N, C-alpha and C positions, 0 to 999 in steps of 0.2 A: 541395775545401775543405781548408785546412791545419789540421793538428791542433795544439793548444797544446803548447808545450814543457813539460818537467817543472818548470822553474823557474816558469813562469807558473801551472801547476797548484798548486805549493806555495804561491805567493804568494796565490792565490785562497782556498786552504784556510785560510791564516793570517788573511786578512781576514775570512773567515766565522767563524772561532773567536773573533776579537776584535771582533765587530761592535758590542758594547756598550762597548768601551773608549773612554774620553773622553766618553761621552754625558752624564755628570753631573759634569764637572770642577768643582773648587771655584771656579775663576776665573769660571765661567759664571754663578754665582749661581742663583737660582730660575728655571731655564730652562723652556721650554715642556714638555720631557719631565718635569721635576720637578713642574711644575704638574699635568700629567695624572696622574702617579703619586700625588700628594697627593689629587687629586680622587677617584681610584679608591679609595684607602684610606678616605676620608671616607664614600664610598658604602657600602662593606662594613661599616664601623663602624655607620652608620645602620641598615642592614638587620638586623644582629644586635641592635642596641638595640631595634628594633621587635619582634623575637622575644622579648626579655625582657619587654617590655610586654604582649605577648599572653598570656604565661604568667601574669603577675600578674593580668591582667583575668579570665582563666578561673578563677583561684583565688578571686578576690573573688566572682564569679558563683556558683561552686559553694557556698562557705560561706554566701552569702546565701540560697540555695535550701534548704540544710540547716537553717539557723536558722529560716527561715519554716516549714518542715515540722515541726520539732521542737516549736515553740511554737503550732502551729495547733490542736492538741487535746491534752488531758491524757493521753490513752491512748497517745500516741506514746512509745516507749521512749527513755530518756535516752541510751542508747549510740549513738543516731544521731549525736549530737554527737561522740562518741569516734571514730566512723567518719569524721566530718568532719575531725578532727584528723589522722587517718592519711592521709586524702586530701590535706590541706594539706601534709603532710610529703613526699608524692610530688611535688607541685608544686614544693616547695622544692628537692628533688634535681634535678629537670628544669631548673629555672631556674639552679641553680648550674652545671650542665654548660654551659648556654648562655652563662652569664656568663664562663666560662673561654675559650670561643671568642671572645666579644666583646672580651675583654681582649687577644687577639692583635692585632686590627686597631687597637684604641685605643692600644696601646703603640707601634705604628708611627707613628700620627698624632702622638702626643706627641713622639716622637723627631724627626720632621720639624719640628714647631712649635718645639721648644726649640733645635734646632741649625741650622736653615735660616732660618725666618722671623723668629724672635726675634733671631737674630744679624744678619740683614739690617736689621732695624729699629734695632738698637743694637749695632754691631760692637764698641764699647768694652767691653761686658760679656762678650765672649768666648762660647765654646760651653760647654754643660753637660757634654758628654761628648766629649773629644778623639778617641775611637775609635768615634764613632757610625756612621761609614760602614762600617767593617769589621763592626761588630755588626749593623747593619741588613742588610748583604749576607749574613751567615750566616743571618739569620732568613728571608730570601727563599729562600736555597738549601735550608734545612731548617727549615720552620715548626715551632715548639715551643710548648707551653703554658707560660705564664709564672708561673702561680699554682697552688697546690694545690687539691684539691677541698675540703679543710677550710676554707681561707681564703675560697673562693667561697661556701660554705654560710653561713659566719659573716657575710660581707658582706651577703648577701641577707636573713639573719635581722635584722641591724641596720636595714637600709633598709626592709624591707617585712614580712617574715613574723612577726617577734616580736610586733608589735601585733595581727596577725591571729590568731596563736595565743592572745594574751591575750583577745581578744573571744570566741573559742570556749571558752576555759577558764572565763571568767566566766559565759558562758551555761550551761555544764554545771553549775557550782556552783549557779546559780539553779534549774536544772531539777531537781536532786536534793534541793533544800531547800524552795523555795517551792511546788513542785508535789507534794510528798510530805510527809505528816505524820509519817512514821517517822524513825528515826535515820539519820544519814549512812551508817553502815556497812551498813544494811539497804537503803536506797534506791539506793545506788551499785552494788549487786550486778549482775552480768551473767550470767544463766543460773546455772550451777553455780559460777561464780567468786565468792567472797565479796566483799562491798563493801570491806572493809579492804584486800584485795589490789589491787582496782581503784584505790582512793585512793592507795596507795603507788606504783603504776606511773605514774599520772598525775602525782603530785607529783615523782617522780624525773625524768620526761621534761621537765617545765617547769623544774626546777632545773638540769638539764644544758643546756638551751637557753639559759637566762638566763646561766649562768656562761660558756658558750662565747661569747655575744654581747658581754658586758661586760668580760671580762678583757683587760688590756693585751696587745698583740701587735705584732710588726713586720709591717707590711703590704708586700706585694710588688707589688700592683696599681699600675701606673704611671699617674700623673696623675689619680688618683681624688680628688675633692673630699671632704674630711672637715672636721668642725668645727674641729679643732685646726690644720688647714692654713690655715684662713681667717683666723686671728688672727695679727697681726704683733707 
């Protein structure tokens, strides 16, 4: 059996190194390779979207159980609801982390939608990002998080968790007023912690959450639907 020459070996190595070259040329349009790539990114985005929904569902179930328990009998301590607020905060942080992962796949899907499929439907409108191929290539080589943890937390606060915190806060206020004939500063006490200190901490927590959720900001999450984006 004859051995391949050095030239043939070098040629084979070059072909192997450039096996992806020309796979998604612009002249090819949405080729079968591009369609499979898009389908795969849609699947990953859907999977992470379901993870977000599961976290939200568990948060709702947990606070429902806590509210049912706290109002089931008058002897149940009011700080059970405060524990529910702390638990809900943990769910918020977990969901924010998952949202940052979900945004990776969604940003890729939106890049393909804007610059491939939208361009194919209406070439006269051009592409949104002339350098989208290079940017997407870099993201495939080195996947990176696109948004900060603070933005992810605020986004989930606006969409889901601020109303849930509001329900728990209102339930706690009812619990320390309607179920106790004493003053707020007395009924809000937790063990050795005076009631006024508990009230201050709870008020500061809700004030910080509200300010973070409503203050104007520049959003970096790509392709997210927001009320101002829906108005032309």
